[in-house]
C-alpha positions, -999 to +999 in steps of 0.1 A: +000+000+000+014+034-010+021+057+018+007+092+015+032+120+009+039+148+033+023+172+009-010+153+008-010+149+046-004+186+049-033+194+026-056+171+045-046+186+078-052+221+064-086+210+051-097+199+086-084+230+102-102+253+077-134+232+080-133+237+118-129+274+114-157+274+089-181+256+112-173+280+141-181+309+118-214+292+109-221+285+146-217+322+155-240+333+128-267+308+135-266+304+173-257+339+183-274+362+158-302+343+140-317+317+164-321+339+195-338+366+173-363+341+157-348+347+123-349+317+100-320+305+079-321+280+051-312+243+048-313+218+077-305+247+101-337+264+091-357+232+095-343+225+129-349+261+139-386+258+130-388+225+149-372+242+179-396+271+179-426+247+174-417+218+198-387+229+218-364+201+205-328+213+208-315+222+174-282+202+177-301+169+180-325+173+151-297+188+130-274+158+135-302+132+128-314+149+096-279+152+082-271+116+091-299+105+068-288+129+040-252+117+042-263+081+036-277+092+002-247+113-006-221+087+001-224+070-033-226+101-054-201+124-037-177+097-025-163+088+009-138+117+009-164+144+008-187+125+032-159+120+058-151+157+059-188+165+059-194+142+088-165+159+106-180+193+098-215+183+110-200+169+142-180+200+149-211+222+142-233+201+163-210+203+193-204+240+188-241+249+185-248+227+216-223+246+236-233+280+222-270+275+229-263+264+265-237+290+274-253+319+255-288+329+265-289+365+254-304+382+224-277+402+207-291+430+186-326+421+197-337+457+190-321+457+156-333+425+139-322+436+104-286+441+115-287+407+133-299+391+100-272+407+080-243+399+104-256+364+110-259+358+073-224+369+067-210+345+093-231+317+079-223+324+043-186+327+049-187+294+069-205+275+042-182+289+014-151+281+034-163+246+041-172+239+005-138+252-007-120+227+015-141+197+005-165+198+033-199+213+041-225+219+068-247+192+053-283+197+043-289+217+011-251+221+009-250+184+000-277+189-027-257+219-040-225+199-041-242+170-060-256+195-086-223+213-089-205+179-095-224+174-128-234+209-138-216+242-139-242+259-117-235+284-089-235+268-055-252+298-040-279+298-066-287+261-059-289+267-022-310+298-027-336+278-047-337+249-022-342+272+008-370+295-003-397+269+007-380+263+041-380+300+050-415+306+038-428+278+059-415+295+091-445+317+089-467+289+101-447+288+134-437+324+139-469+340+125-448+370+116-442+381+080-415+405+092-394+376+104-400+357+072-387+388+052-356+389+074-352+352+065-352+361+028-325+387+036-304+361+053-309+337+024-297+363-002-267+375+018-257+339+026-258+329-011-238+360-020-211+353+006-209+317-005-202+326-041-177+353-031-157+329-008-158+300-032-148+321-062-120+338-043-106+304-033-107+292-069-094+324-085-065+319-109-040+341-127-018+338-158+017+350-163+037+359-194+074+361-185+101+372-209+136+366-196+170+353-209+170+330-178+136+314-187+150+279-181+160+286-145+128+304-138+107+276-153+125+249-132+119+269-100+082+274-108+079+237-116+095+228-082+082+253-057+046+263-065+045+231-085+030+247-116+037+239-153+053+263-177+049+265-215+078+280-235+067+302-264+090+314-292+086+352-295+102+380-316+108+415-304+094+438-330+115+469-319+148+451-311+144+423-337+157+399-311+144+363-308+132+357-272+117+329-252+085+336-232+071+315-204+033+311-201+022+301-166-012+294-150-014+294-112-037+300-083-039+336-073-025+328-038+007+315-056+014+349-073+037+361-045+058+329-048+062+333-085+071+370-083+097+361-056+112+335-078+114+358-108+129+386-086+156+363-072+167+349-107+162+379-130+149+412-115+150+427-150+126+402-165+095+415-182+064+401-165+027+404-173+000+391-149-037+390-155-067+373-139-085+346-158-122+336-155-117+298-154-089+273-157-097+236-164-074+206-163-049+190-141-044+209-108-073+233-115-111+228-119-126+199-139-147+202-170-185+201-165-201+192-198-239+192-201-252+161-218-272+166-250-299+142-260-284+139-295-250+128-280-244+092-269-211+100-251-199+130-232-163+134-220-159+146-185-127+153-165-125+142-129-103+159-103-073+137-112-077+148-149-086+114-162-111+111-190-141+089-187-168+081-211-204+083-200-225+058-219 
């Protein structure tokens, strides 16, 4: 059996740390700002909130049970890796919410429910987005969104937005207050917006064009340190008439500083152009999501490991 590399272990450890932070963020938004002020959120959290207001059942218990059922269905579709991290996320959030609801009995911003809705939604949305970006989720409609996003290039926030409208609307039958329902819609919109912003920022990529006489040394360092591929392009200087070599590099935006540092160490006089790109697909980046047409028998999809598979 092949032993995991230090880099893969480090990535896994980082994922779990970030998921823990994400769940604590969601816990603050839900248990501190929304639940005490009778403001509904979406997903399983919204369902458990309604059950709590109607029956008094602690939210952490119903939240855990409902997610356990959903994860059984998600195991086959999303794979054990996603489900293991989601189980971890659900467990962390269950414990955190249980502690928060027992230790905190106040009503922060009770006289300003709109601000409570906005702040709570920001915490919840950032928590969900950060969790999804690290291969985990808070469960519930996040699982549904992840399933849809696996096969279709659909915004995660939009899927969650559609799934949660019915849940928030149904809170009226318990609260009997349309104002609270409207605050719930505000929470839903802000949460969806924050999810998209966090997820997109984590996936943002950049491209570099580097012109330097020391292109070989720069390319080797970029291959080794940020572990990104380089393409050598033959170019011709129009003014100087000199033949030059240009490196074309695609990288994650967070790796920009490393690449600039490498270039500065090797050739400070290099000519460098950096620009943001909308999407990068292939090995080390996002995977292709191709919609199947009825007239096509086969569609090629690319998985995370960049291997092609035919769908019959």
